[in-house]
C-alpha positions as CSV (number, residue, x, y, z in Angstrom):
1,M,-11.8,23.6,-16.1
2,E,-8.2,25.0,-15.0
3,N,-6.8,22.1,-13.0
4,K,-5.9,23.2,-9.8
5,T,-2.3,22.8,-8.3
6,K,-1.4,20.7,-5.2
7,G,-0.8,23.2,-3.2
8,E,-3.8,24.7,-4.2
9,L,-5.7,21.5,-3.6
10,L,-3.9,21.3,0.3
11,Q,-4.8,24.9,1.2
12,E,-8.5,23.8,0.8
13,E,-8.3,21.1,2.5
14,L,-6.1,22.6,5.3
15,L,-7.0,26.2,5.8
16,L,-9.9,27.7,7.0
17,K,-11.0,30.2,4.5
18,A,-13.5,33.1,5.7
19,E,-15.5,35.0,3.0
20,N,-17.8,37.7,3.2
21,A,-21.4,36.7,2.6
22,T,-22.1,38.8,0.0
23,N,-20.1,37.4,-2.3
24,K,-20.2,33.9,-1.0
25,L,-24.8,34.0,-1.3
26,S,-26.4,33.8,-4.6
27,D,-28.8,36.8,-5.6
28,E,-31.6,34.9,-4.3
29,E,-30.4,33.6,-0.9
30,L,-28.9,37.3,-0.9
31,K,-32.6,38.8,-0.9
32,K,-33.7,36.2,1.6
33,A,-31.5,37.3,3.9
34,Y,-32.3,41.2,3.4
35,D,-35.8,40.2,3.1
36,F,-35.6,38.5,6.7
37,C,-34.5,41.8,8.6
38,E,-37.8,43.8,7.6
39,P,-39.3,42.6,10.3
40,Y,-36.6,43.2,13.1
41,K,-36.8,46.6,11.9
42,K,-40.3,46.8,13.1
43,F,-39.8,44.8,16.0
44,M,-37.1,46.9,17.3
45,D,-38.7,50.3,16.9
46,A,-41.8,48.5,18.9
47,A,-39.3,46.7,21.8
48,K,-36.5,49.6,22.9
49,I,-36.5,48.4,26.3
50,E,-37.3,45.0,27.7
51,N,-40.3,45.7,29.0
52,E,-41.8,46.4,25.9
53,A,-39.7,43.5,23.9
54,V,-41.6,41.0,26.8
55,R,-44.9,42.2,25.6
56,V,-44.2,42.8,22.0
57,T,-42.7,38.8,22.2
58,I,-45.5,37.5,24.0
59,E,-48.0,39.0,21.3
60,M,-46.3,36.7,19.0
61,L,-46.0,33.4,20.6
62,E,-49.6,33.8,21.4
63,A,-50.6,34.0,17.8
64,H,-48.4,31.1,17.3
65,G,-50.4,29.0,20.0
66,Y,-48.2,29.8,22.5
67,K,-50.3,29.6,26.3
68,A,-48.8,30.5,29.8
69,F,-46.8,28.0,31.3
70,E,-48.8,25.6,33.9
71,P,-46.3,24.3,36.6
72,G,-47.3,20.5,37.5
73,K,-48.4,20.0,34.0
74,K,-46.9,17.1,32.2
75,Y,-46.3,18.9,28.7
76,M,-46.8,16.7,25.7
77,P,-44.3,16.7,22.7
78,G,-44.9,19.5,20.3
79,E,-47.4,22.0,23.0
80,K,-45.8,24.9,23.2
81,F,-45.3,27.2,26.8
82,Y,-43.9,30.9,28.0
83,S,-43.3,32.0,31.3
84,N,-43.5,35.9,32.1
85,N,-41.0,36.9,35.1
86,R,-42.2,40.2,36.2
87,G,-42.6,41.3,32.8
88,R,-39.0,42.2,32.4
89,A,-37.4,38.2,31.2
90,L,-39.3,35.2,29.2
91,I,-38.6,31.7,29.0
92,F,-40.8,30.1,26.0
93,G,-40.2,26.6,24.0
94,T,-41.8,23.5,22.9
95,M,-41.8,20.1,24.2
96,G,-39.9,17.9,22.3
97,K,-40.5,13.9,21.6
98,R,-36.8,13.3,23.5
99,P,-37.4,12.0,26.9
100,I,-36.7,15.7,29.2
101,E,-33.8,13.7,31.4
102,Q,-31.4,13.7,27.9
103,G,-31.3,17.3,28.4
104,V,-32.8,20.6,26.5
105,K,-31.4,23.1,24.1
106,I,-31.2,26.3,25.1
107,L,-31.0,29.7,23.5
108,A,-29.9,32.7,25.9
109,S,-30.3,36.4,25.2
110,H,-31.3,39.5,26.9
111,I,-33.1,42.5,26.1
112,D,-32.3,44.8,28.0
113,S,-29.0,47.7,26.7
114,P,-27.8,50.6,27.9
115,R,-29.6,54.1,28.5
116,L,-30.6,56.5,30.9
117,D,-32.8,55.6,33.4
118,L,-34.4,58.3,35.6
119,K,-33.6,58.8,38.8
120,Q,-36.1,58.3,41.8
121,R,-36.7,61.6,42.0
122,P,-36.0,63.3,38.9
123,L,-38.2,65.3,38.2
124,Y,-36.8,69.4,39.2
125,E,-36.9,72.8,37.8
126,E,-33.9,75.4,37.2
127,S,-34.1,79.0,36.1
128,E,-37.3,78.2,34.6
129,L,-36.5,74.8,32.7
130,A,-37.8,71.5,34.0
131,L,-35.2,68.8,33.7
132,L,-35.3,65.0,34.8
133,K,-32.4,63.5,36.5
134,T,-30.8,60.3,35.0
135,H,-28.5,57.2,36.0
136,Y,-26.6,56.1,33.6
137,Y,-27.5,52.0,33.0
138,G,-24.6,49.9,31.5
139,G,-21.6,51.2,29.7
140,V,-22.7,53.9,28.0
141,R,-20.6,56.6,26.4
142,R,-22.1,59.7,28.1
143,Y,-20.8,61.8,25.5
144,Q,-22.8,60.0,22.7
145,W,-25.9,61.1,24.8
146,A,-25.6,64.7,24.4
147,A,-27.7,66.6,21.7
148,R,-30.1,64.0,20.1
149,P,-33.5,63.5,20.1
150,L,-34.6,61.3,23.5
151,A,-37.6,59.3,24.2
152,L,-39.4,58.3,27.3
153,H,-40.3,54.8,27.8
154,G,-41.1,52.6,30.8
155,D,-43.9,51.7,33.0
156,M,-45.5,53.9,36.2
157,Y,-47.2,51.4,38.9
158,K,-49.5,53.8,40.4
159,K,-50.1,53.6,44.2
160,D,-53.8,52.2,44.0
161,G,-51.9,49.0,42.3
162,S,-52.6,49.7,38.2
163,V,-50.1,50.3,35.7
164,V,-49.5,52.7,33.1
165,H,-47.2,52.1,30.1
166,V,-45.2,55.3,29.0
167,T,-43.9,56.1,25.5
168,I,-43.4,59.5,24.1
169,G,-40.8,60.5,21.5
170,E,-41.7,57.8,19.1
171,D,-44.7,58.9,17.1
172,E,-44.2,61.7,14.5
173,N,-46.2,64.3,16.0
174,D,-44.6,63.4,19.8
175,P,-41.6,65.9,21.2
176,V,-38.7,64.5,22.0
177,F,-36.3,65.2,24.8
178,I,-32.9,66.2,25.1
179,V,-29.2,66.2,27.5
180,S,-27.9,69.6,26.2
181,D,-24.5,70.5,25.3
182,L,-22.4,72.8,25.9
183,L,-21.6,75.1,22.6
184,P,-17.8,75.1,21.5
185,H,-17.5,78.9,22.0
186,L,-17.5,78.4,26.0
187,A,-16.9,75.0,26.1
188,K,-12.3,76.0,26.9
189,D,-12.6,74.4,30.3
190,Q,-14.8,71.2,28.9
191,N,-12.4,70.5,26.3
192,Q,-10.1,69.6,28.8
193,R,-11.6,67.1,30.4
194,T,-11.0,63.3,29.1
195,L,-13.4,62.1,26.4
196,K,-14.4,59.9,29.3
197,D,-15.3,62.7,31.5
198,G,-16.7,65.0,28.8
199,L,-20.1,64.9,30.3
200,K,-20.3,63.8,33.6
201,G,-23.3,61.8,34.8
202,E,-24.9,64.2,37.2
203,E,-24.8,66.0,33.7
204,M,-27.2,64.4,31.9
205,N,-29.8,65.9,32.9
206,V,-32.9,65.4,30.3
207,V,-34.8,68.7,29.1
208,I,-38.3,68.6,29.4
209,G,-40.0,71.7,29.4
210,S,-39.8,75.3,29.7
211,Q,-43.9,77.0,29.8
212,V,-44.9,78.0,33.4
213,F,-48.2,77.7,34.6
214,K,-50.1,80.7,34.9
215,D,-50.8,81.3,38.6
216,D,-49.3,84.4,40.6
217,K,-49.5,82.7,44.1
218,A,-47.7,78.6,42.8
219,S,-44.2,78.0,43.0
220,Q,-42.3,76.2,40.4
221,K,-44.5,76.7,37.7
222,V,-42.9,75.3,35.1
223,K,-42.1,71.9,36.7
224,L,-46.0,72.2,37.9
225,N,-47.0,72.7,34.5
226,I,-45.3,69.2,33.5
227,L,-46.8,67.4,35.8
228,R,-50.1,68.5,35.1
229,L,-49.5,67.2,31.7
230,L,-48.6,64.0,32.6
231,N,-51.4,63.5,34.8
232,E,-54.0,64.6,32.0
233,K,-52.8,62.4,29.8
234,Y,-52.0,59.2,32.5
235,G,-53.3,60.0,35.6
236,V,-49.8,60.1,37.6
237,V,-48.6,62.6,40.8
238,E,-44.9,63.3,41.3
239,G,-44.8,60.2,44.3
240,D,-45.6,58.0,41.3
241,F,-41.9,58.0,40.4
242,L,-40.8,56.2,43.0
243,S,-42.6,53.3,42.1
244,A,-41.7,53.7,38.7
245,E,-39.4,52.1,35.7
246,L,-38.5,54.7,33.3
247,T,-35.8,55.3,31.0
248,C,-34.7,57.7,28.1
249,V,-33.5,55.9,25.2
250,P,-32.3,57.2,20.9
251,A,-36.0,58.7,19.4
252,V,-34.6,57.1,16.4
253,K,-35.9,54.2,14.0
254,A,-34.1,50.7,12.7
255,K,-32.8,52.4,9.4
256,D,-31.3,50.5,6.0
257,V,-27.3,51.6,6.2
258,G,-25.4,52.6,3.1
259,L,-26.3,53.2,-0.4
260,D,-26.5,49.3,-0.8
261,R,-28.9,49.0,2.2
262,S,-26.8,46.1,3.4
263,L,-26.1,47.0,6.9
264,L,-29.0,48.4,9.3
265,G,-28.6,50.7,12.3
266,A,-30.9,50.9,15.7
267,Y,-30.8,51.8,18.7
268,G,-30.5,48.2,20.9
269,H,-28.8,45.5,19.0
270,D,-26.7,44.5,22.0
271,D,-28.9,42.3,22.3
272,R,-32.2,42.4,20.9
273,V,-31.1,40.8,17.6
274,C,-29.9,37.9,19.2
275,A,-33.1,37.6,21.1
276,Y,-34.7,38.2,17.9
277,T,-33.0,35.5,16.0
278,S,-33.7,33.0,18.6
279,L,-37.4,33.9,18.7
280,M,-37.6,33.4,14.9
281,A,-35.6,30.0,14.8
282,E,-38.0,28.6,18.1
283,L,-41.2,30.0,15.8
284,D,-39.8,27.8,13.0
285,Y,-38.6,24.9,14.8
286,N,-41.6,23.7,17.2
287,K,-43.1,22.3,13.9
288,D,-42.1,18.8,15.1
289,P,-39.3,18.8,17.5
290,D,-36.9,16.4,18.5
291,W,-35.6,18.1,20.9
292,T,-37.0,20.3,24.3
293,S,-36.6,24.1,23.3
294,V,-36.1,26.7,26.0
295,V,-35.4,30.5,24.9
296,V,-34.5,32.4,27.4
297,F,-34.5,36.3,27.3
298,A,-32.9,37.9,30.2
299,D,-32.8,41.5,32.4
300,K,-29.9,43.1,33.9
301,E,-27.4,42.0,31.5
302,E,-25.4,45.2,30.8
303,V,-25.5,45.7,34.6
304,G,-24.1,42.0,36.0
305,S,-26.9,39.9,35.0
306,D,-27.9,40.3,38.5
307,S,-31.6,41.0,40.2
308,N,-34.5,38.6,39.6
309,T,-35.0,38.8,36.4
310,G,-31.2,38.2,35.8
311,L,-29.4,35.6,34.8
312,N,-27.3,34.9,38.0
313,S,-30.1,34.3,39.8
314,A,-32.5,30.8,39.8
315,F,-35.4,31.9,37.8
316,M,-34.3,29.7,34.5
317,E,-33.3,27.1,36.8
318,Y,-36.3,27.0,38.7
319,F,-38.1,27.5,35.6
320,I,-36.6,24.0,34.3
321,A,-37.6,22.0,37.3
322,D,-41.1,22.8,37.2
323,L,-41.2,21.7,33.4
324,A,-39.2,18.3,34.7
325,A,-41.1,17.9,37.7
326,P,-43.9,15.7,36.5
327,Y,-41.5,13.3,34.6
328,N,-40.0,13.0,38.1
329,V,-36.7,14.0,36.5
330,P,-34.7,16.2,38.9
331,V,-33.2,19.3,37.4
332,R,-30.2,18.6,38.1
333,T,-30.1,15.4,35.1
334,V,-31.7,17.7,32.3
335,L,-29.3,20.7,33.2
336,S,-25.9,18.2,33.3
337,N,-27.2,17.1,29.6
338,S,-28.4,20.3,28.2
339,K,-26.9,22.4,25.9
340,C,-26.8,26.6,25.5
341,L,-26.2,28.8,22.7
342,S,-25.4,32.0,24.8
343,A,-26.7,34.6,22.3
344,D,-24.6,37.6,22.6
345,V,-23.3,40.0,20.1
346,S,-19.4,40.5,19.2
347,A,-17.1,43.5,18.6
348,A,-16.8,44.1,14.5
349,F,-13.9,45.2,13.3
350,D,-13.6,49.0,12.2
351,P,-11.7,50.3,10.1
352,T,-11.3,53.3,11.3
353,F,-10.1,52.5,14.8
354,P,-8.2,49.1,13.6
355,D,-5.5,49.3,16.7
356,V,-8.1,47.6,19.2
357,F,-8.7,44.6,17.7
358,E,-6.5,41.7,16.7
359,K,-7.1,41.6,13.2
360,R,-7.0,37.5,13.1
361,N,-9.4,36.7,15.6
362,T,-11.8,39.5,15.2
363,S,-15.5,39.1,13.5
364,F,-15.8,40.9,10.8
365,L,-19.6,42.4,9.0
366,N,-20.7,40.0,6.7
367,Y,-18.8,37.3,7.5
368,G,-21.4,35.3,8.8
369,V,-22.1,34.6,12.9
370,C,-19.8,34.7,15.1
371,I,-18.8,31.8,17.2
372,V,-17.0,32.9,20.8
373,K,-15.1,30.1,22.4
374,Y,-14.4,32.8,25.8
375,T,-15.4,35.7,26.4
376,G,-13.9,37.8,29.7
377,S,-10.8,40.5,30.4
378,G,-7.1,40.0,30.7
379,G,-6.6,36.9,31.5
380,K,-10.0,35.1,30.9
381,G,-10.8,36.8,33.7
382,G,-15.0,36.5,34.6
383,T,-15.2,34.1,31.6
384,N,-16.9,31.2,30.2
385,D,-14.3,29.1,28.3
386,C,-16.3,26.5,26.3
387,Y,-15.5,22.7,26.5
388,A,-13.3,22.2,23.1
389,K,-15.7,18.9,22.1
390,F,-19.0,21.1,22.1
391,A,-17.1,24.2,20.2
392,G,-16.6,21.1,17.8
393,D,-19.9,20.1,17.8
394,V,-21.8,23.7,17.0
395,R,-18.6,24.2,14.4
396,R,-20.1,20.6,12.9
397,V,-23.8,21.6,12.9
398,M,-22.8,25.1,11.4
399,D,-20.9,23.1,8.2
400,N,-23.5,20.5,7.9
401,A,-25.5,23.1,7.3
402,N,-24.2,25.7,5.3
403,V,-24.5,28.2,7.9
404,I,-21.9,30.9,7.2
405,W,-19.4,31.7,10.5
406,Q,-16.4,33.0,11.9
407,T,-14.5,33.6,15.3
408,G,-14.1,36.5,16.9
409,E,-12.8,38.3,20.4
410,L,-13.6,41.4,21.8
411,G,-10.2,43.1,20.9
412,K,-6.9,42.7,21.9
413,V,-6.0,40.7,25.0
414,D,-5.0,43.6,27.3
415,Q,-7.6,46.4,25.6
416,G,-10.8,45.7,27.3
417,G,-13.1,42.6,27.8
418,G,-16.4,41.9,28.5
419,G,-19.1,39.0,29.3
420,T,-22.0,37.3,28.8
421,V,-24.7,35.7,30.6
422,A,-23.0,32.3,29.2
423,K,-20.7,31.9,32.5
424,F,-24.6,32.0,34.7
425,I,-25.6,28.9,33.0
426,S,-22.6,27.3,32.5
427,A,-22.7,27.3,36.5
428,L,-25.3,25.0,36.3
429,N,-23.0,22.2,34.6
430,V,-24.5,23.2,31.0
431,D,-22.4,23.0,28.1
432,V,-22.2,27.1,26.6
433,I,-20.9,28.7,23.9
434,D,-21.5,32.1,23.0
435,I,-22.9,32.4,19.3
436,G,-24.1,36.3,17.7
437,V,-24.3,38.6,15.8
438,P,-21.2,41.2,14.7
439,V,-22.2,44.7,15.9
440,M,-19.8,48.0,14.8
441,A,-20.6,50.7,16.9
442,M,-21.9,48.6,20.1
443,H,-23.2,50.2,22.8
444,A,-24.0,53.6,20.9
445,P,-27.4,55.0,20.5
446,F,-27.0,53.9,16.9
447,E,-25.4,50.2,16.3
448,V,-24.6,48.9,13.2
449,V,-24.9,45.1,11.8
450,A,-24.9,43.6,8.4
451,K,-28.4,41.8,7.2
452,T,-26.5,38.7,6.2
453,D,-25.0,38.2,9.5
454,V,-29.1,38.9,11.1
455,Y,-30.1,36.2,8.9
456,M,-27.0,33.5,9.5
457,T,-27.3,34.0,13.2
458,Y,-31.0,32.9,13.1
459,R,-30.1,30.4,10.8
460,A,-27.4,28.9,12.5
461,F,-30.1,29.0,15.5
462,Y,-32.2,27.0,13.9
463,E,-30.1,23.9,13.2
464,F,-28.4,24.1,16.5
465,L,-32.2,23.9,17.6
466,K,-32.5,20.7,15.4
467,A,-29.7,18.8,15.7
468,E,-27.8,15.9,17.0
469,L,-25.8,16.8,19.6
């Protein structure tokens, strides 16, 4: 073996070295990472909205012995629980051997993604076409949603109190829906708009049908025919839209990307990729846990985390209070000693658009899980700026377990920015840091991640739950 120079040895000792995981991992480890993503693709296809993510996750939890949480019960080490918040948010975990006053380990992700929600009175007829009015949800680039197949998902609560789960457009025999766009031959005026307003909010109308109901005396016969079909399939009437949560999402399946299949494309990687990896870490951790684990799937992150299913509410705090109450431990004691990974994605460097990234401080596909000490915009506005000691603790855990990791920020300082649920959890006096999967084309209808990064994120969450902190 060639002797290394003093400078080479010093570089190894002092410099932070990043390396592409597809080069660093053995063929066996690489296969393990790629295999890990196969069930993830199925999860993504089955859980395109938060309601579905909650239902699918509860099925998996119950299959692994988790039971609905019982307030007032004194949970023993190894007992597994889950708490369903209105079918849109979920908390689950396992009681550990350590006294709960020493704190819990929290993994917090969100399961909502940008989409096209239906308005309260969405269905209308114009020029013998039936359409749906939408109100886009989250950071949508509106032009990306035109002229692509869409599926209709959600729940409709009928006047009698029953609920109907709607999914149209996912089965290969289903119809799909579409937001129309102008043909280029007639887009002279539209072409003068900024990219942001290429399609305006009130132009995001979804085409849902064109066949008339054959009756000479009826009016709005295309709309009437659509309502007839919905009534026959789901037993609903137009008034049921008022108590519905219906949304249009891309009618696309999770697919391998690239000839080498190293990348994975899907709708909603942000942030269900971190939800799935934290779920799998919890399922593998629960065998003989030292720390009590609390995994949170939150709603409404894409619109500020407000409402009673978002983390800018007290639902997580109340849950931990109920968990600690039988031990006569105040919730503030538990939270003040707890540690949390805010499991959210980061922006992966895109060589087609390099100018918006600060290359020394951005994440790259295939370079592992991304640790983000602070988020926010401009002068760190709206951020959780992690306590440096906790950042060091997390770094130590990753290195000791040979987890491949990197750091990153959401672009150049003055370019934009964004936030996560971290600031709401840190407001409870919990040590929190953001950590997750780098995503290319974030918030697009088809986002892209690297399979090695997905696997390393799972490993990071698992090692965090195990580690002494």
